[in-house]
C-alpha positions in Angstrom: 3.5 5.4 -32.8 0.3 4.1 -31.6 -0.8 7.2 -29.7 -4.0 5.8 -28.4 -2.4 3.0 -26.9 0.1 5.2 -25.5 -2.5 7.7 -23.8 -4.6 4.4 -22.6 -1.5 3.1 -20.8 -0.6 6.5 -19.4 -4.2 6.6 -17.6 -4.1 3.4 -16.3 -0.5 4.3 -15.2 -1.7 7.5 -13.2 -5.0 5.1 -11.6 -2.7 2.2 -10.6 0.0 4.9 -9.4 -2.6 6.4 -7.1 -3.2 2.7 -5.9 0.5 2.3 -5.3 0.6 5.6 -3.8 -1.8 4.6 -0.8 0.0 1.3 -0.3 3.0 3.2 0.0 1.9 5.6 2.6 1.1 2.5 4.9 4.8 1.7 4.5 5.5 5.3 5.5 2.9 5.4 8.4 4.5 2.5 9.7 8.2 3.8 9.5 7.4 7.4 10.8 5.8 6.1 13.8 7.6 3.0 14.8 10.9 3.3 12.6 10.1 -0.1 11.2 9.8 -1.4 7.6 7.0 -3.7 7.6 7.7 -6.4 5.1 4.1 -7.9 5.9 2.5 -5.2 3.7 1.8 -7.3 0.7 0.2 -9.9 3.0 -2.0 -7.1 4.4 -3.2 -6.4 1.2 -4.4 -10.0 0.4 -5.8 -10.5 3.3 -8.2 -7.7 3.1 -9.1 -9.0 -0.7 -9.7 -12.4 0.9 -12.0 -11.4 3.7 -14.2 -9.4 1.4 -14.4 -11.8 -1.1 -15.5 -14.6 1.4 -17.9 -12.5 2.8 -19.6 -11.7 -0.6 -19.4 -15.3 -2.1 -19.7 -17.8 1.4 -22.0 -15.4 3.4 -24.0 -13.9 0.3 -23.3 -10.3 1.6 -23.8 -7.2 -0.7 -20.5 -6.2 -2.0 -20.3 -2.6 -0.2 -21.6 -4.1 3.4 -19.0 -6.9 2.9 -16.2 -4.1 1.7 -17.0 -2.3 5.3 -17.2 -5.5 7.4 -13.5 -6.3 5.9 -12.2 -2.8 6.6 -13.5 -3.4 10.3 -11.8 -6.9 10.3 -8.4 -5.4 9.1 -8.5 -2.6 11.8 -8.9 -5.0 14.5 -6.3 -7.5 12.6 -3.6 -4.6 12.7 -4.4 -3.5 16.3 -3.7 -7.2 17.4 -0.6 -7.7 15.4 0.6 -4.7 17.1 -0.3 -5.6 20.8 0.6 -9.2 20.4 3.7 -9.4 18.2 5.4 -6.2 18.3 4.5 -4.4 21.4 6.6 -7.0 23.6 9.8 -6.0 21.2 9.2 -2.3 22.1 13.1 -1.4 23.0 14.7 -4.2 21.2 17.0 -3.8 18.6 15.1 -2.7 15.2 16.5 -5.8 13.1 14.6 -7.9 16.0 11.2 -5.8 15.0 12.2 -6.2 11.1 12.6 -10.1 11.4 9.4 -10.3 13.2 7.5 -8.8 10.4 9.2 -10.9 7.7 8.3 -14.0 10.0 4.8 -12.4 10.2 4.7 -12.4 6.4 5.6 -16.1 6.1 3.2 -17.2 8.6 0.3 -15.3 6.8 1.4 -16.5 3.6 0.9 -20.1 4.9 -2.3 -19.5 6.9 -3.7 -18.1 3.7 -2.8 -20.8 1.6 -4.2 -23.1 4.2 -7.9 -21.3 4.2 -8.1 -20.1 1.0 -6.2 -22.3 -1.2 -3.8 -21.3 -4.3 -6.0 -20.5 -6.9 -6.8 -17.2 -8.1 -10.8 -16.3 -7.6 -12.7 -13.6 -8.9 -15.3 -11.5 -7.4 -18.7 -11.7 -8.8 -19.8 -8.8 -10.8 -19.9 -6.1 -8.6 -20.8 -2.9 -11.3 -23.2 -3.2 -14.1 -20.9 -2.1 -16.6 -17.2 -3.5 -16.6 -15.9 -0.5 -18.2 -16.7 2.9 -18.9 -15.7 5.1 -21.8 -14.1 8.3 -21.1 -12.9 10.4 -24.1 -12.8 7.5 -26.3 -10.7 5.6 -23.8 -12.1 2.3 -22.0 -11.3 2.5 -18.4 -12.1 -0.3 -15.8 -15.1 0.6 -13.4 -13.0 -0.9 -10.8 -9.9 1.3 -11.6 -12.3 4.4 -11.5 -13.4 3.3 -7.9 -9.8 2.9 -7.0 -8.9 6.5 -8.3 -12.1 7.9 -6.1 -11.0 5.6 -3.0 -7.2 6.5 -3.5 -8.4 10.5 -3.6 -10.6 10.0 -0.4 -7.8 8.1 1.5 -5.3 11.0 0.8 -7.5 13.7 1.9 -8.5 11.7 5.1 -4.4 11.4 5.6 -3.9 15.2 5.2 -7.1 16.0 7.2 -5.8 13.3 9.7 -2.4 14.5 10.2 -2.9 18.0 9.8 -5.8 18.7 12.2 -6.5 15.7 14.2 -5.4 15.0 17.8 -4.3 11.7 17.2 -2.7 12.9 13.9 -0.6 15.3 16.0 0.2 12.9 18.6 1.3 10.6 15.7 3.4 13.5 14.5 5.2 14.1 17.7 5.9 10.5 18.4 7.4 10.1 14.8 9.7 12.7 15.8 10.6 12.0 19.2 9.0 9.4 21.2 10.8 10.3 24.4 9.5 13.9 24.4 6.0 12.6 23.0 5.7 10.4 26.0 6.6 13.2 28.4 3.8 15.5 27.0 1.4 12.7 28.0 1.3 10.8 24.8 0.4 7.1 24.9 2.9 5.9 22.4 1.7 2.7 22.7 -1.6 3.5 21.5 0.0 5.6 18.6 1.9 2.6 17.5 -1.6 0.6 17.9 -3.3 3.0 15.5 -0.6 3.1 12.8 -0.8 -0.1 12.5 -4.7 -0.3 12.4 -4.7 2.5 9.8 -2.1 0.8 7.8 -3.9 -2.4 7.6 -7.3 -0.8 6.5 -5.6 1.1 4.0 -4.1 -2.0 2.8 -7.3 -3.7 3.0 -9.0 -1.1 0.5 -5.9 -1.5 -1.7 -6.2 -5.4 -1.8 -10.3 -5.0 -2.8 -9.6 -2.8 -5.6 -6.9 -5.0 -7.0 -8.8 -8.1 -6.5 -11.7 -6.7 -8.3 -9.5 -6.0 -11.2 -7.2 -8.9 -11.5 -9.0 -11.5 -9.3 -7.8 -12.4 -5.5 -5.0 -14.6 -5.3 -2.0 -15.2 -2.6 0.0 -13.9 -5.6 -1.1 -10.4 -5.2 1.3 -10.0 -2.1 3.8 -9.2 -4.6 2.3 -5.7 -4.7 4.4 -5.2 -1.1 7.7 -5.6 -3.3 6.3 -3.8 -6.5 5.4 -0.6 -3.9 8.6 -0.5 -2.3 10.5 1.1 -5.2 7.7 4.0 -4.7 8.4 4.2 -1.1 12.1 4.7 -1.3 12.0 7.0 -4.7 9.5 9.1 -2.6 11.4 8.9 0.7 10.7 6.5 3.3 9.8 9.1 5.9 7.4 11.4 3.5 3.8 11.0 2.8 3.6 13.1 0.2 6.7 11.5 -1.2 4.9 7.9 -0.9 2.1 9.7 -3.6 4.6 11.2 -5.8 6.5 7.8 -5.8 3.3 5.4 -6.5 2.7 7.9 -9.4 6.1 7.7 -10.9 6.0 4.3 -10.4 2.6 3.6 -12.0 3.3 5.6 -14.9 6.7 4.7 -15.5 5.4 1.0 -15.4 2.9 1.2 -18.3 5.4 3.5 -20.1 8.0 0.9 -20.1 5.4 -1.7 -21.1 4.6 0.8 -24.3 7.9 1.0 -25.3 8.9 -2.8 -24.7 6.0 -3.9 -26.5 6.4 -1.1 -29.8 10.0 -1.1 -29.8 12.4 -3.2 -27.7 10.5 -6.7 -27.7 12.5 -7.8 -24.9 9.2 -8.7 -22.5 9.8 -7.8 -18.8 10.5 -4.1 -18.7 7.1 -3.7 -17.2 8.3 -5.5 -14.0 11.9 -4.4 -14.0 11.7 -0.7 -15.0 10.9 0.8 -11.5 13.7 -1.1 -10.0 16.0 0.9 -12.6 14.6 4.3 -11.3 15.1 3.1 -8.0 18.7 2.5 -8.5 18.9 5.9 -10.5 17.3 8.0 -7.6 19.4 6.0 -4.9 22.7 7.3 -6.7 21.7 11.1 -7.2 19.9 11.1 -3.6 20.1 8.3 -1.3 17.1 9.5 0.9 14.8 9.8 -1.9 13.1 12.8 -3.5 11.4 14.0 -0.4 13.0 12.0 2.6 14.8 14.0 5.5 18.5 13.0 5.4 20.1 11.8 8.8 22.6 14.4 10.2 24.8 12.6 12.7 27.6 14.9 14.6 30.6 13.4 15.8 
């Protein structure tokens, strides 16, 4: 058994899993506050990457400045999506809002194809060293940046929900919108903030993924790849999103190792997360940390 390759893939799996975790938290954040699954989440990731790349290449901004500007853009974009597209649908059946997010996904795909094209474009070299050797393992510098940013984002999520005024308001709104509104909480503002935070975090993930694998509209597939992590962890659990992301990231890389070394099937990396998803759903339909719905009749 190639132990060094296995260890390398496990390290990559943990780092990629952390990135999956923060994208999964975006799904959970939207669902907890609005009871809607955002099927345009993958397009949010791609848009953040394209905006940052355009600022670096077309306007010649330093990467870190372009990165900050792209996050501001994503925040404004998330608020506009909620205010213009989704706020008029408040009180409508949930399926109507879900269809709106699917329409938004298709619209964003077409618009990004028109503006940015279909070709993959790489970021100019951002780091002096493309890889860093840690304990004999070569880890891409962009992956280390991903790990640091993921930990920072997770820490900020924890602080925001536990101690900030708006975080507490968001938790109250997720529990019961009518009671939250009766306590003076602006549910509309909470919804807008949820979408803004989701867009910003998606932008962070998009830039990091773009640094590793180039920017293209095909990166939107991460919205589908992360969905098993969301379901495995529980659709309404922030902690579950993190655990689910790590689980899927590690399992993907383990599947790649087993397939490459023994099975030689060729597609285990892509399908393994969905096998795990089916198994978890058969055992715990609400995910590992999800809250079961109890209905009294």
